[in-house]
C-alpha positions in Angstrom: 0.0 0.0 0.0 1.0 3.7 -0.2 1.7 5.8 2.8 3.9 8.5 4.1 7.0 7.8 6.2 8.2 9.9 9.1 10.0 12.2 6.6 6.7 12.9 4.9 7.8 11.1 1.7 5.3 8.9 -0.3 6.3 5.2 0.1 5.1 1.7 -0.4 4.5 0.3 3.0 3.2 -2.8 4.7 2.9 -3.6 8.4 4.6 -0.2 9.2 7.7 -1.2 7.2 8.8 1.5 4.7 10.6 1.0 1.5 12.6 3.8 -0.2 10.6 6.8 -1.0 9.0 6.5 -4.5 10.8 9.7 -5.6 14.1 7.9 -5.1 13.0 4.9 -7.2 11.8 7.2 -10.0 14.9 9.2 -10.0 17.1 6.1 -10.1 15.2 4.9 -13.1 16.0 8.1 -15.0 12.2 8.6 -15.7 11.4 8.9 -19.4 7.8 7.7 -19.6 5.0 6.7 -17.2 5.7 3.7 -14.9 3.5 1.0 -13.5 5.2 0.0 -10.2 4.0 -3.1 -8.3 4.9 -3.9 -4.8 5.7 -7.6 -4.3 5.1 -7.7 -0.6 1.6 -6.5 -0.9 0.9 -9.1 -3.6 2.2 -11.8 -1.4 0.2 -10.7 1.5 -3.1 -10.6 -0.5 -2.7 -14.0 -2.1 -1.6 -15.7 1.1 -4.5 -14.2 3.0 -7.0 -15.3 0.4 -5.5 -18.8 0.2 -5.8 -19.2 3.9 -9.3 -17.7 4.0 -10.8 -19.7 1.1 -9.1 -23.1 1.8 -9.9 -25.7 0.5 -11.5 -23.7 -2.3 -9.0 -23.5 -5.2 -8.0 -20.1 -6.6 -7.7 -19.4 -10.3 -6.4 -15.9 -10.8 -8.2 -13.9 -13.6 -5.2 -13.2 -15.8 -7.1 -10.4 -17.6 -6.6 -8.2 -14.5 -2.8 -8.1 -15.0 -0.6 -10.3 -17.1 2.8 -8.8 -16.2 5.1 -11.8 -16.2 6.8 -11.3 -12.7 3.3 -11.0 -11.1 2.0 -14.1 -12.9 5.1 -16.1 -12.0 4.8 -15.0 -8.3 1.2 -16.1 -8.2 1.9 -19.4 -9.8 4.7 -20.0 -7.3 2.2 -19.4 -4.6 0.1 -22.3 -6.0 -2.6 -20.2 -7.7 -4.1 -21.4 -11.0 -5.1 -19.1 -13.9 -8.5 -18.2 -15.3 -7.8 -17.5 -19.0 -10.0 -16.2 -21.8 -8.0 -16.4 -25.0 -5.2 -18.4 -26.7 -2.9 -15.5 -25.9 -3.6 -15.9 -22.2 -3.2 -19.7 -22.4 0.2 -19.1 -24.0 1.1 -16.5 -21.4 0.3 -19.0 -18.6 2.4 -21.7 -20.2 5.3 -19.3 -20.7 5.2 -18.4 -17.0 5.2 -21.9 -15.8 1.5 -22.7 -15.2 0.6 -26.3 -16.1 -2.7 -26.7 -18.2 -4.2 -28.6 -15.3 -4.1 -25.4 -13.3 -6.0 -23.4 -16.0 -9.8 -22.7 -16.4 -10.8 -21.5 -19.9 -13.6 -18.9 -19.9 -15.0 -16.4 -22.4 -17.9 -16.1 -24.8 -16.1 -16.2 -28.1 -13.7 -19.2 -28.1 -12.5 -19.9 -31.6 -12.1 -23.4 -33.1 -8.3 -23.0 -32.8 -8.6 -22.0 -29.1 -10.9 -24.9 -28.2 -8.7 -27.4 -30.0 -5.6 -26.2 -28.2 -7.4 -26.3 -24.8 -8.6 -29.9 -25.4 -5.2 -31.0 -26.6 -3.5 -29.4 -23.6 -5.9 -31.1 -21.3 -6.8 -27.9 -19.6 -8.5 -28.4 -16.2 -11.9 -27.0 -17.2 -13.7 -25.2 -20.1 -16.5 -22.9 -18.9 -19.2 -23.2 -21.6 -21.0 -19.9 -22.3 -23.7 -21.0 -24.9 -25.4 -23.9 -26.6 -23.5 -23.3 -29.9 -20.2 -23.4 -28.0 -21.2 -26.6 -26.3 -21.9 -28.2 -29.7 -18.6 -26.9 -31.1 -16.6 -28.3 -28.2 -18.3 -31.7 -28.6 -17.5 -31.8 -32.3 -13.9 -30.8 -31.9 -13.3 -33.2 -29.0 -14.8 -36.1 -31.0 -12.6 -35.3 -34.0 -9.6 -35.5 -31.7 -10.8 -38.7 -30.1 -10.7 -37.0 -26.7 -13.1 -35.9 -24.0 -13.4 -32.2 -23.3 -13.7 -31.3 -19.5 -16.6 -28.8 -19.4 -18.6 -26.8 -16.8 -21.8 -25.0 -17.8 -21.7 -21.3 -17.0 -25.1 -20.4 -15.8 -26.5 -16.9 -16.2 -28.7 -16.6 -13.1 -30.2 -13.2 -14.0 -28.9 -11.5 -10.9 -28.1 -7.8 -10.7 -24.6 -7.5 -9.2 -25.2 -3.8 -8.3 -22.0 -2.7 -10.2 -21.3 -0.6 -13.3 -23.4 -1.9 -16.2 -20.2 -2.5 -18.3 -18.9 -5.0 -15.8 -22.2 -6.7 -14.9 -22.2 -10.2 -16.4 -25.0 -12.1 -14.7 -28.2 -10.5 -16.1 -30.3 -12.1 -18.8 -29.6 -9.3 -21.2 -25.8 -9.9 -20.9 -23.9 -11.9 -23.4 -22.4 -14.2 -20.8 -23.5 -17.7 -19.7 -26.4 -20.0 -20.5 -29.8 -18.7 -19.3 -31.7 -21.1 -17.1 -34.5 -21.8 -19.6 -31.8 -23.2 -22.0 -30.3 -25.6 -19.5 -32.7 -28.4 -20.6 -31.3 -28.1 -24.1 -27.7 -28.3 -22.7 -28.7 -31.4 -20.7 -30.0 -33.1 -23.9 -26.7 -32.3 -25.7 -24.7 -33.7 -22.8 -26.8 -36.9 -22.8 -26.2 -37.3 -26.6 -22.4 -36.6 -26.4 -21.1 -38.5 -23.4 -18.3 -39.8 -25.6 -16.8 -36.4 -26.2 -17.9 -34.3 -23.2 -16.9 -34.8 -19.6 -19.4 -32.9 -17.5 -17.6 -31.5 -14.4 -20.3 -29.2 -13.0 -21.5 -25.6 -13.1 -19.9 -22.2 -13.1 -21.1 -18.7 -12.2 -19.7 -15.2 -12.7 -22.2 -12.3 -12.1 -19.9 -9.3 -12.5 -16.9 -7.3 -11.3 -16.1 -4.8 -8.5 -18.9 -6.2 -6.2 -19.0 -4.9 -2.7 -22.5 -6.1 -1.6 -22.6 -9.9 -1.0 -26.3 -10.2 -1.4 -26.2 -10.6 -5.2 -23.6 -13.5 -4.7 -26.0 -15.2 -2.3 -28.9 -14.8 -4.7 -26.9 -16.4 -7.5 -25.6 -19.2 -5.2 -29.1 -20.0 -4.1 -30.4 -20.1 -7.7 -27.6 -22.4 -8.7 -28.2 -24.7 -5.8 -31.8 -25.2 -7.0 -30.4 -26.2 -10.4 -27.9 -28.5 -8.8 -30.6 -30.3 -6.8 -32.8 -30.6 -9.8 -30.0 -32.1 -11.9 -28.9 -34.5 -9.2 -32.5 -35.7 -8.8 -32.2 -36.9 -12.4 -29.0 -38.9 -11.8 -26.3 -36.4 -12.8 -23.1 -36.8 -10.9 -20.5 -34.0 -11.0 -17.7 -32.8 -8.8 -17.1 -29.1 -9.4 -18.8 -25.8 -8.6 -17.1 -22.6 -9.7 -18.2 -19.4 -8.0 -16.4 -17.1 -10.4 -14.8 -13.9 -9.2 -15.9 -10.2 -8.9 -15.1 -9.4 -5.3 -14.5 -5.7 -5.1 -12.1 -3.3 -3.4 -12.3 0.2 -1.9 -10.8 2.8 -4.3 -11.6 5.8 -2.1 -9.5 4.9 1.0 -7.2 2.3 2.6 -9.6 0.0 4.4 -7.9 -3.4 4.1 -9.5 -4.8 7.3 -13.0 -4.4 5.8 -11.9 -5.9 2.5 -10.4 -8.9 4.3 -13.6 -9.3 6.3 -15.6 -9.2 3.1 -13.4 -11.9 1.6 -14.0 -14.1 4.7 -17.8 -13.6 4.4 -17.6 -14.5 0.7 -15.7 -17.7 1.5 -18.3 -18.6 4.1 -21.1 -18.0 1.6 -19.6 -20.3 -0.9 -18.9 -23.1 1.5 -22.3 -22.9 3.3 -24.3 -22.6 0.0 -22.9 -25.6 -1.7 -21.7 -27.9 1.1 -22.2 -31.6 0.2 -23.0 -30.7 -3.4 -19.5 -31.2 -4.9 -16.0 -32.1 -4.1 -14.2 -29.2 -5.8 -14.9 -25.5 -5.4 -13.2 -22.9 -7.5 -13.1 -19.1 -7.5 -11.6 -16.7 -10.1 -10.5 -13.4 -8.4 -8.4 -10.8 -10.2 -8.8 -7.3 -8.9 -8.9 -8.2 -5.2 -5.4 -9.8 -5.5 -3.5 -7.3 -7.5 -5.1 -3.8 -7.6 -3.8 -2.3 -4.3 -0.2 -3.4 -5.1 0.1 -1.1 -8.1 0.6 2.6 -8.8 0.9 4.4 -12.0 3.6 7.2 -11.9 3.1 10.1 -14.1 4.8 13.5 -14.7 3.1 16.9 -14.8 3.8 18.4 -18.2 1.7 21.6 -18.0 -0.4 23.5 -15.5 -3.2 25.1 -17.5 -5.6 27.6 -15.9 -8.9 28.6 -17.6 -12.0 30.4 -16.5 -13.6 27.0 -15.7 -10.8 24.6 -14.6 -7.3 24.3 -13.4 -5.8 21.5 -15.4 -2.8 19.3 -14.7 -1.8 17.9 -18.0 0.2 14.8 -17.4 2.1 12.3 -19.6 -0.3 9.4 -19.0 -4.0 9.1 -19.8 -6.8 6.9 -21.1 -4.3 5.0 -23.3 -2.5 3.7 -20.1 -5.5 3.7 -17.7 -8.8 3.2 -19.4 -11.0 2.7 -16.4 -11.8 6.4 -15.8 -12.9 6.9 -19.4 -14.7 3.6 -19.8 -16.3 3.1 -16.4 -16.2 6.7 -14.9 -13.9 5.1 -12.3 -12.2 7.3 -9.7 -8.6 6.7 -8.6 -6.9 8.6 -5.8 -4.0 10.7 -7.0 -1.2 11.9 -4.7 2.0 13.8 -5.2 5.2 11.8 -4.9 6.6 14.0 -2.1 4.5 15.4 0.7 5.6 18.8 1.9 5.7 19.3 5.7 3.0 21.9 5.4 1.0 20.0 2.9 -2.6 21.2 2.8 -4.8 20.2 -0.1 -6.3 23.5 -1.2 -6.6 23.6 -4.9 -9.0 21.5 -7.1 -7.4 20.2 -10.3 -8.7 18.3 -13.3 -6.0 15.8 -14.1 -6.0 15.0 -17.8 -3.8 13.2 -20.3 -2.3 14.0 -23.7 -4.7 12.0 -25.8 -6.8 13.8 -28.5 -10.1 12.9 -26.8 -12.2 14.9 -24.4 -12.8 11.7 -22.4 -9.1 11.6 -21.5 -9.7 12.7 -17.9 -8.0 10.7 -15.2 -9.9 12.5 -12.4 -11.9 15.6 -12.5 -11.8 16.8 -8.9 -8.4 16.2 -7.1 -7.5 18.4 -4.2 -3.7 19.1 -4.1 -1.4 21.7 -2.7 -1.2 24.8 -4.9 2.6 24.6 -5.2 2.5 21.7 -7.8 4.9 22.6 -10.6 5.7 21.3 -14.1 8.0 18.3 -13.8 6.5 17.1 -10.5 5.5 13.4 -10.3 2.1 12.1 -9.2 1.1 8.6 -8.2 -2.3 7.2 -9.4 -3.2 4.6 -6.8 -4.8 1.1 -6.9 -3.9 0.5 -10.6 -2.5 -3.0 -10.3 -5.7 -4.4 -11.9 -7.1 -3.5 -15.3 -4.5 -0.8 -15.8 -1.6 -2.1 -17.9 -3.6 -5.0 -19.2 -6.0 -2.6 -20.9 -3.4 -0.1 -22.1 -2.8 0.6 -25.8 -0.8 2.7 -28.2 -3.5 5.1 -29.3 -2.0 8.3 -30.9 1.1 6.1 -31.5 2.2 6.6 -27.9 4.4 4.2 -26.0 3.2 1.8 -23.5 4.3 2.5 -19.9 7.2 0.8 -18.2 6.3 -2.0 -15.7 8.4 -3.0 -12.7 7.9 -5.3 -9.7 9.8 -3.9 -6.7 
């Protein structure tokens, strides 16, 4: 996490132990472009806490959150599997030492090539998102004279109370198989037992969820489906609760986040006890977001009759969440003056030729910010670099694990 040390310098800290001030790290790097910095100790703390809290539930990290190789390697070393959604992510997992048996393959648009690769590699589980996909998987597996290990991702039509762009469990979303189509899926399974190995069911209702009630509603709906299928003789061993557990972007409240994770774990275990042998979850943001900051430099201070702009050298091309989801990230100066008093409201914007390139529209900072100063955009370890791009032919940021 970020904090100030006794010399009022912005630092990564954990358990009251302070690293070098970030300004020293940035200066030693001879800053030339924005930098994503990730703090290894915070990552280790989060993954170990979640492993202990969820045990014996298996964790499959959502690789889409952050695929930076040192982070992926560290998580794999901790015994975490990967939730992957493309051939590129499968290959990333393999490059970084993740065996196929520690991968779950999700996503609504799996190509013929991707499915074939997943089956040949003997990936642990393929989460099936639609009836056409189920038929395609069966056909490909039969052509390979293999069985595809599949779980049916159920769309429970539950409102996750999150941003509509990251809600995935409503009937009007593209994700999962709606409950009225499960009978068709059951018929396909009956007719293709030679090519399909039915492992169980999967859920994922959305991302950045802070209210556990939608989870419980989804778990209860799936339990009714489980009981119904078991009454007709189906035997399966896996239930996958997906991910989506949120974090607090407005303040450091790690105790509350850990309490929420504990309650989530209890929900899963209590909802499905005696219904399967294996339980999976697929968190991403909760594991990596707080460990990362995006360092940026102030290029210009522009005052108009309506706003005071800080124009910085990063923007929506490096951190898409504010433009895409209207997300708010805290932003702090790299050095805190002894007499620091936030007194001026700034709109912090990037260099991209789009009016939506606003990182935060109301940031209170001291009025002695000058050109060339550095700012830290907090909690950017998830869905930051993984969504970055080279729009306007600009460079990608540097990434470092420290």
